[in-house]
N, C-alpha and C positions, 0 to 999 in steps of 0.2 A: 503494499499500499503506500510506503514511503516513497518509493521510486516512480510509482505511476502519479502520486502527488507533485512530485517534483516536476515530471515530464510535463503536467497540465500546466504547472506554473510557470513553466519556463516556455511554452507555447503561448501564455497569455503576454508574459513579459516582453517577448520578440514581437508581438502584434504592434503594428503602426497604425494607431488612430488618427483619425483627422487632425490637424494640428492644433486646434483650441482645445480639445479634451485631453491631447496627449500633453500638451504644455501644463495644463492643471494637474495631471496625474504625476507628471516630473517634478513638478512644483511641490506638490502635495507629499511626494515621497522625500524630497530635499528637506523640507521642514519638519516632517516627522521625526526624522532621524538626525537632523541637525547636522547636514554635511557642509562642510566648507568646500566651496566652488572655487576659491580664489585662485588655484591653480589651474583650473580647467575651464572650459567653455560653459558660458551660460545653461541653465537647464533646459531652455527652449529648443536649444541646438539639437537635442539628442532626440531623434524619430522614434524610440522605443525606450521601455524601462530597461531593458537589456544593453541600450548602447549607453544609457546613463551608468547601468554598473559595470562597464567595461570601459568607461572612459578613460582617454589617455590624457596623460600631464601636456602641457602647452608650451612647457619650456623645460629642459632637462635640471635635474636634480643635482645637487654638488655630492658628488662622491666623496665620503671620508676615507682617510688611510686606512688599512686592515680590510677584515671581513665585514661586511655590512649586512643590514638587514635585505633580505629580498623582497620585503614588502612593508605596507602599513600595517599596522595592528597593536595588540596588546599580548605581551608576553606572559602567559598565564604560568608558565613554571619553566625554571632552568636550573641546571645542575648535572649530576653526575651520576650515573646510572648504577644499582648496586647488583652485584653479581652474584648468585648463590650456585647450588647444585641444581642444575638443570632451569636455572631462572636469570633473566637479564631485564630486571625491571627498572622503569623511570617513572615520574610522577607526571600526572596530569595537570592535576592541581594538586594543593597539598592533602595530603591523605588518600588521593586516588591514583591508581597507580596503571599502565598499560604494560604490556610485554612486548619488548623490542624484536624478540625472535619472532614471535609470531607477526608483529607489525610487519617486518619486511620479507618474511618467508624466503621466496627464491631470488631476491636481490641482495644477497650476502653469503659468504662463506664462513662457517663456524669460527675459523681460526681470526677473522678479522675483528669478532665481537670478544674474544674470551677474556680482554681485559677490562672489560665496559667500554662505555662512551660518553662523553659530555653531550648535554641534549639542550634545546630550548624549544619551546611550542609556542606559536604565536598565533593567535586567533585574528581574523578579519571579520570584523562585525559589516552589517549592512552598510553601514556609514564608509566605511573606509574604500581608498583605493585600491581596487580588485584587479591589477598587473602584478606578476611578479618576475624578477629580475635576477641575473647571476650575482651571487652575493661575491664573486671574485673572479680573476681568471681561472677558467676551470674547462676540463674536459668530461663530457658526458660519456661515460660507459656503456651505460643501458638503462632502459626504461621498463618497470615491471608494473602490470595493471592488476590487481587483485580486486573482483567484485566483493560486493557486501552488502551492507546495508546503507541506507542514508538518513541517519538520527541528526538530529541538530547537534552541533558540536559548540554551543553556547556555554559559557562557564558555569551556568545553573545545570546545564545538561551534564556536563562532564562530570559534575558531583553526582549525578542520579547513576551513571552506568559505570561499572568498573570495566577498564581495558575497551573503553569506548572506541579509540582511534583504530585498536585491531580490528573491531567489528566492521567498521565502516568501508564502504568502496575507497579506494586509494591509488595513485600512481606515485611509485619509489623511483627518483633519480640517482643512480650511483655515479659518484663525480670523483675526479682527482684534483686537486689543486694544483698551481702551476709548480709547486713542490714534492708534487706526487704523493702527497697525502690523501687518504680516502675521507668522502664524507657521503651521506645520503640526505637529499631532500625529499621530504613525504608530504604530498598533496593529497589531504583528506577530503572527501566529497562530504555534502551534508544536506540536510533536508532544503529543498527549494534552491538547492545550487545545481545537482544533477550533471552538469558541464565543466568539465576543467580543459581546457585547450592549449596544446603546445605548438609554440611557432616554428620549432625545429623538425617536428614529427605530426602532420596534420591528420595522418591516419591511427592516431591513439585517440578513440572515442570513449566517453565515458557515460553512465545511466543510460547505455544502449538497451533496446528490449530484448536482446540474446545475446549477455554479457559472456565471457569466457574470458581466464586470466591467460596472460601472455608477459612475454619479454621481447623486448625489441633490444639488440644490440647495434653499437656503434662505431665505425672506424674513425679515428681523429676529427670528431665531432668537437670542436674547440668553440667556445665563448668568451668574450671579454667581459670584465666585470662591469654590472651595470646593464648590459645587453638585456632585451625581454625575452623572458622563458615562455610567457604565456598569461594567461587569465582565469579566474574564477568568475562565473556568473552569477553572482550575488557573495556572501560571506562564507567563510571556512576557516580552514587552518592549514599551516605550513610546519611541519615539525624537521627541525635540522639536528643530526646525527653526527658525530664525528669523534676520532679518539684523538686526534693533535689539537682539537680547537679549545681556547681558553676564553671562554666567554666572561663579558664583565662580570663583576661581583653587582649583587643587589639587582639585577635585570628583571627578577621575577614580578611581574603584576605591575610593570612600567608600559607604557605606549611608546613604540618605536615607529620611524618612518624608513621607508627605502633610502638607502644611500647613507642611512646613520651607521656608524661603527658600533657592533654590538662584541666582536671576540677579535683575537690574536690568530690568525692563521697558522 
């Protein structure tokens, strides 16, 4: 039912109403979620809600030194995973965990996680900028799609469901930094999101009627820091997992912006 609801919502959001009604819908959405459009076109310039959701910046952001946030959002939790016998757990929010092995599934080798990872969970609310970007100069080794539910990933809902991120539909990018250090970017689907789009591989389809798990591997697919990776169609969550990253202290529960430094690579 969650996937059907998301597909129906997506169809409605993508419909282009006549201009007067569309302007009213767009402005009502902006007002309700208190969206700051100072970096974007005026609300009336978007021909559908989807166009507003996926709005592009009107001028490039300044990219700070080091490993930057790939998106705008709120860091719900940040820390180091704790590894036990047969477990490798991270906190989604305080007191609630997710299983990293279950989350990544076919996107990792056991030896790559045996010492645990540093992690940060960034929640994109409906008011946020929904495009995501390369957090550093990187090489994408693979993209792994895992089908699942489309439960809401709001902070309140994450506190209701244990292991929620590993239950939801997701796309995992396995990447290398310029220094050849491994890290993973996990794009988690959510209710009313349905679609996650990736500029480097348009064949990746999410919330499809007949979804099946797959992994795409790439040869020499490199992106520069800040280059656009793709976008969500509404809010969701991006998880960053890495063994060599040192995230800033006290990052949990803070709002971040794409381009802002969040870690040492």
